[in-house]
C-alpha positions in Angstrom: -72.5 108.3 1.0 -68.9 108.4 0.2 -67.5 106.6 -2.8 -65.1 103.9 -1.6 -64.0 102.5 -4.9 -60.3 101.9 -5.1 -58.4 102.4 -8.3 -56.0 99.5 -8.8 -52.7 100.5 -10.2 -50.7 98.0 -12.3 -48.2 97.6 -9.4 -51.1 96.8 -7.0 -52.7 94.3 -9.4 -49.3 92.7 -9.8 -48.8 92.4 -6.1 -52.4 91.0 -5.6 -51.7 88.4 -8.4 -48.5 87.3 -6.7 -50.3 87.0 -3.4 -53.0 84.9 -4.9 -50.5 82.6 -6.7 -48.5 82.2 -3.5 -51.7 81.4 -1.6 -52.7 78.8 -4.2 -49.3 77.2 -4.1 -49.4 77.1 -0.4 -52.8 75.4 -0.4 -51.5 72.9 -2.9 -48.5 72.2 -0.7 -50.7 71.7 2.4 -52.9 69.3 0.5 -49.9 67.3 -0.7 -48.5 67.2 2.8 -51.8 65.9 4.2 -51.9 63.2 1.5 -48.3 62.2 2.3 -49.2 62.1 6.0 -52.1 59.8 5.4 -50.0 57.5 3.2 -47.2 57.5 5.9 -49.7 56.5 8.6 -51.0 53.6 6.4 -47.4 52.4 5.9 -46.7 52.6 9.6 -49.8 50.5 10.3 -48.7 47.9 7.8 -45.2 47.8 9.3 -46.7 47.2 12.8 -49.0 44.4 11.6 -46.4 41.5 11.7 -45.4 42.5 15.2 -49.0 42.5 16.3 -49.6 39.1 14.7 -46.5 37.7 16.4 -47.8 38.9 19.8 -51.3 37.3 19.2 -50.0 34.0 17.8 -49.6 32.2 21.2 -53.2 33.3 22.1 -54.4 32.0 18.8 -52.8 28.6 19.4 -54.1 28.4 23.0 -57.7 29.2 21.9 -57.5 26.7 19.0 -56.2 24.1 21.4 -59.1 24.7 23.8 -61.6 24.5 21.0 -60.1 21.2 19.8 -60.2 19.9 23.4 -63.8 20.8 23.8 -64.6 19.1 20.4 -62.8 15.9 21.5 -64.6 16.0 24.9 -67.9 16.4 23.2 -67.2 13.6 20.7 -66.0 11.3 23.6 -69.1 12.1 25.6 -71.3 11.3 22.6 -69.4 8.1 22.0 -69.8 7.0 25.6 -73.5 7.8 25.5 -73.9 5.9 22.3 -72.1 2.8 23.6 -73.4 3.1 27.2 -77.1 3.1 26.3 
């Protein structure tokens, strides 16, 4: 078996240290970017909410009107049944 141990010189150790630090900084930067992207998507969703609510408002009014009409019809039918019998 051949001995494959490498003797690290001070220059090589310095370069490896710089590479490790650069990699750590890069990983921190990527994590910060991901965090900002998540925050930005949340803000975009919040910004679109009033527009979505404005689009759904007529449907909400129509469905509420139909529900009220059904309630009045049911109350009228009950009243007629009560007085008719």
